[in-house]
C-alpha positions, 0 to 999 in steps of 0.5 A: 623871554624878553629879546632886544629890539635894534632898530636900523637906520642904515648902518652897515653894523646893524647886524653886528649889533644884534650879532653881539646881543646874541653872543652874550646870550640874550636873543635880538631882533632886527626892525625898521627904524620908523616900526610902529610903537604897538609893534613894538609893544608886540614884541614885548622887549626887554631894551631897545638900541638904536643903530648907526646910519648914514644920514645926519640927524639934522638933514630934511629926510633924516629917519626918526623913530615914533618918539612914543619909544621914550615913553615905554620905560624900556632901557634904550641905547643909541649907537653914533647915529642913536645917540644923535637922534637921543639928543635931539629928541631930549633938546640936545643939537647936533651939527658937523663935526669940523674934525671928522671921526674914522677908526681908532680914536681913545676915550677917557671914561669920567662922568660930568655931573659928579656922581658915581661912575656910570652902570655902562661903563663898570669896570671899562677902562681909559681905551680904544675903540671904534668911530665912524661919524662926521657929525657930532653933539655940541650942545647937551641934552638938559638933563644929561651927563657926560660919561666919556669924551674923545679927542674929537668928540668931547660928548662921546657918551652920554646918560639920562641922571638926576631926576631923568636917570629913571629914564635909563637912556644912554647914547655912544659917539663910538661903534661897540659892536665893532672887534675894534671896539676892545670893551664893546660886548662888555658895554653891552653886557652891562647895558642889557644885564646890569642897567636892563635887567635881562638874563643870558637864555639864547642859545643856538639850541633855543634859536632852533627851537624857536625856528622850527615853530616859526617854520610849521607855523609858516608851512602848515601841511604845504610842501616845500622845496629847497634848492642844496648845494652841501654847502655849509648854509643850504645844508643847515637850512636843509636839516632845520626845515627837514627837523620842523616838517619832516617828509614835507621837504624836498629837496633839489640839488642843481649840478649848473655846471659852475661847481669844483672839481667832481662836486656833484658826486661828492655832494650827493655821497655827504647828503644822502645820510642826513635822510633828506628826500634829493633830487638831482638835477644836471642843468650845467649845459642850459647855465653855461648857455646862458652865461655865454659872452656875458662877461658882467659880474652883477649880469651872471649873478642875475643870469644864474638866479634866474636861471636857478629859478627856472630851473627849480620852475620845473620840479616843482609840483605841490610845494608852496614854499622855497627854502633857501640858505641866505644869511646876513652878509649876503642881505647886507650887501645886496639890500637894505634889510631893514633901514636905509643902508648901502648896497654892495653888491647883489646876490643871486639869493637874495631879492625874493622871486619873481611875481609869476612863481607862487612859491613864498620863501623859508630863510631860517638863518638870514639874520645869522652869520657863519659861525653862528649857522655852523653853531646851529648845524652842530646843535642839529647833530650835523658832522664837522666836514661839511660844516667846516668847509669853507664858504662858496658863492652861489654863483659857482665858479661863474664869479671867480673865472673872471670874465667870460664863463666857458667849459675850458675856462672852468676846467682849468680854474677846477684842477688849480683850484682843486690842487690848492684846496688839497695842499691846504688841507695836507698843509693843515692850513685848511681850518687856518683860514676862513676862505681860500679859493683860486681865481682865473684872471681874464688877462695872459701873461708871457712866460717860459716852459722848456725854453718856449715863450708861452702867452697862457692864463693868470691865476690868483690865489685867494685865502682870508681870515675872519670871525663873520664875512663882514671884515677880513684880511688876507692870511699870511700863509708861509711863503715856502707853502705859496712856492710849493702850490704855485710850482703844482699849480703850474707844472700840473695845470695846462694853460697858466703860466703864472699865478699871484696872491691876493694880499687886500683885505675886505674892505676894501676889497669884498672876499670874492673878486666878483 
């Protein structure tokens, strides 16, 4: 099975490229932009895609791939920065554009060399695409033709033509991997199937088969420990690893005192039928003690991550590996995965383990998005009750109680959040939003209850719509529903006298508040 290699130059969208390729049914992997040529050959790819990136191709420290990739005889598609790498490699010129281009733009599809229409743009009309660049190609490489242009980028799409056509090298200034590019997926399909001749034979089942083989090769006969929370990610990761190595896997569910109402009992009840060996570790006092008087969200996350590891150390016996349900949105916001991308915020389960620990990581879902994880979970036979649960952050309610965390504030948030989720489900809205939760703000407001002045907490409700968690829009919940939920919370939860609804999208906000 031929795969597609995506060489990462640091774009926040790099994993979206791999995601779209997988949606087409072709297996893809991401490698650093400077991966040695021999390593690329070992992967035996059927095509290469060069990602975008934050650098300027003419800068002194600009990232460049091994020039040998252009002599491998592989079809190559460069996106944004990748286009500029191609243009400069073949003798073209890139410069700062007099007008930056961000967001939607209209492209005109047309070849400049008078030959037949480009295979890349087969069945693609003039349409909207998504731009994100400050540089552009200002001089065409010899032997290339323009196949599309925009108002700001005359050479918005180029490809090798004439006596260079056999190279099958293509470049796009826009981002076909982003949903806002209306025919982006069709364009990628044209490149992969029509140009590269690849077969769409990747699926959740083939991913599972590949991961089982990888996990078995990694773990061998060693025992493995897994932190399981009852959420989608850790559950799918645990079941996948269990499918691979069976009783070699030992799961530990840590009650960190930062869970939702009655969460520990419900989680154990739901997980038992999956055949996993699970130990319940009640460590709520330890976590809350270490979080006392800590208001910084970054410090909270790091404390929770370190404490989680220490609790695990108490349950490690002969285990050599730790399984984590890390997903790509966690990774891309925390660290540069394969290339020089920007860090947004740290995640408690991203970045490796302390050197004192002998455990090595197994993260089978690390390069998947949430909906892909759910598809894998269905293939593994996991129930919809687990798979369709909304995402819940690893640090739990610690990042939903803004400011300092204590039992009283956690209990207030738990009671309010229970009502919110209860009403979403009873009004058949729960499955229509990607994620919904409550946030207890570190402010108080004046209110009137029973003809008396109150000075109580403010609660924010959050609900978003998304397909992958990388971008999200606030959910337009019915006003009468929000009014009903607000009324219940204020009447039933002592300590709250005001409820607000968050109407921020991602970006510029993140889904979680911390």
